[in-house]
N, C-alpha and C positions, 0 to 999 in steps of 0.2 A: 276397263271402262273407257269409252270413247271421249275425246276432249272436244269434239265438234259441237258447237252450240246449236240446239234444235231451232228450226225456223218454221213458222206457220204463216202461210200466205193465203189471203182470201181474194180470189178472182171473181169480181162481180159480173164480168162480161157486160152485155148490153142491158144493164138493169140500173135503176134508181136515177131520178132527177136530182139536181143539187139539193132541193128541199128534203127529199127522201133520204139522201145520203147524210145530211146533217142529223136527221132524226135517228138514223142507224147509229151514228157516233154517240149521240146522247144515251141511247140504250146500251151500247157496248161499254161506255165509260161507267154507267151506273152498275153494270154487271161486273166489270173488271176495272176498278178505279185506276189501276196502273198495270203495266205488263208484269207478270210474275217473274221472279228471279229464275234464271236457268232456261229462258226461252226468248226468242226474238219473234216479233209479229209484224207482218206487212199487210197492208190493205191496198188492193188494186182496183180502184173505181174507174168508170169511163172518163175520158178526157174532160168532159163538162163538169165532173164532180171532183177533180183533183184539188182545186184550190179550196173549196169548202171543206173537204175531208181533211186536208193537211192543216187547215186552221182549227177545225173542231178537235183534232187529235193532238194539238200542240201541248207539250208537257206530259203527255200520257205515256210515251215510250214506244208506241207503234210508229212505224214510218210508212210512207205512201209511195207506191210505184204505179207507173202507167202500164197499160196493157200491150203496148208496142210503141216504137218510134220509127220515124223515117230513116232511111239510110243516107239521106242527104241533109246537110246542115241548114239549108235554106234554098229559096229559088222558086221557079215556076212549077210547082208540084201540087196542083189543086187537090184538096182533100187530105193531104199529108200533114203530119204534126211532127215537128223536129224535137230532138233531145233537149236543146236549149229551151224550147217553149215549155215542155213539161217540167223541166227543172225550175223555171220561173214560176210555175204554178204550185210548187211545193213538193213535187215528186223527187225522190232521191234514188230511184231505181226504175227498172222496167222489166216486164215479161218480154220474152222474145221467142219466136218460133212455135207458139202454141199450135196444136194440131188443127184447130178450127181455122187458123190463118194459113197453115200449110195446105189445108184442103181447098183453099181459095186460090192456090197457085204460088204461095211463098216457098221458094226453093232453099236448099241448104246454103247456096251461095248468097242469097238475099239475107238469110238469117245471119250469116257470118259478117256481112257488111254492116248490118244493124248493130251487131255486137261491138264491132270496132268503133263505130260512131258513138254509141252509148257510153262506152268506157272512156273514150277521149273527151266526152262532154261532162264527165264527173259522175255519171250514173252507175249504180250497181246493176247487175244483170241477172235475171233468172231465166236460164236457157232451157226451153222445153224440148224433149225428145220422146219418141214413142213409136210403137209398132201397131199395125193393123191386125185384126183378127186373122186374116188370111196369112199374113207374115208369121204370126205366132204359130198357126197350125202347120205352116211349112217348115217350122224349126229354124227360122233365120232371125229370131228376135235379137240375139246378141250382135249379129253382123249388121243389122239395120241400125241399132242403137249406136254401135261403134262408128259407123259411117257418118251419122248425123252429128255425133259428138266431135269427131275429128275435124269436120268442116268448121264447126263453131269455134272450137278451141284453137284453130289455126290463127284466129284473129285476136287471141289473148296472149299477152306476155306472161310468162310464169310468175312474175312479180305482182301481177294483178289478181292472183287467186283469191285474195280476201274480198274482192268485189264481184266474184262470180259464184253463182249457185246453179246447179243443174236440177231440173225437175223431170223425173221419169213419169210419163203419162201413157199407159197403154190405151191406144185410141178406142179400143173396144169397151173400155170401162168409163169413158167420159160421158157423163149425162145419161147413162143407161141404167144406173142402179146396180150394175155389176162391178164388183171390186176384186182385184187380184188378191188371192190369198196372201197372208204374210210370207209364206214360203216362196210363192211365185214372185212377189215384189222383191224380196231379199235376193233371190237368185239373179234377177235381171239387174238390180242395182249393184250387186257385187261385180257383175260383168261390166257394167258401165265404169265402175271405179277402176277395175283392172285396165280397161281401155284408156282411161284418162291418164294413167301412169306413163303413157308414151309421151305426154306433153308437159305434165307438171306433177307436183307432189300430191298424189291422189288421196293421201291420208288427211290432207287439209281441206279437200274439196267437199262441200256439203251437197248431198244429193237427196232431194225430196221425192216422195211418192204423191202422185195425183191421179184421181179417177174415182169419182163417187165416194170420196172420204166423208164419213159421218162421225158424230160423237160415239156411236156404237162400235165403229171399226178402228178408230184412231189409235187408241192405246196399244192394241195388239200389233198394229202395223209398225208403230214407232218403237216397239220393243226390239225389232230386228236390228242387228248390229250395224248394218250399213245404211239404214234409213234414218235420215237426219231431220225429218219433219214432213210437212205435207203442203201441197198446193190444193186448196179447197175451193170447189166451185159452188154448187147450189147451197150447200150447208153454210157458206159464209154470208149468205144474204140475210140470215136471221142472227141478230147479235147474240142471242142466248146459245144457239147451237155452235156458233163460231167460238164463243168464250169457253164452252165445254171442251172443244178440240184443243184450244190453247192450253187449258188446264191439264189435259191428258199428256201434253208434251213437256210440261214444266217439271 
């Protein structure tokens, strides 16, 4: 039986005003008064809702993460938000390298720079990697994932492994309603774990699956030996469905 603590992260993307975010927290706490034993829970609201969500979840057990941070600590970078800024708003971690950001031009090198800045600022990191449908059909999934991972982990000291989580998100399954089968997800994540062994103790590294995860698919996905939780998108916007996914992992 694996010793890695399952982690469920909810990525709200560009949804919810501060008032709507507080309302979600009220509903989530009513449904789950505290985080169940045997699972860790993270909520990733937009920047504008970081402070209200961290306040509303205080004492609950869930922690809050930003959806990205700048690779610069401060300066003339209009529109950017630094790691120290999100930390001051209650975030204790951040997503990095989500495929939607990579699609807008974020490169492996940029992700690695953000990883280093986030860790140096005291944030935990959830590093996203994933392949396109064309790459999967070409049979290069493992090579693509290994290259993305190697770049990101080059910025990580092996002693920082307890502050690093990897999320495998097949791009073709994000927001499409398509989910990788448990066997497909397990095969890819086992490959990621093997690739990570070149840099750190891969048995300690938590690797999540992300891509149209729902309460109906969560339990079977997380029964796979190498899948340590889920990065949940659309289903995290409803506190009831997110709570059910958390319960599936506990």
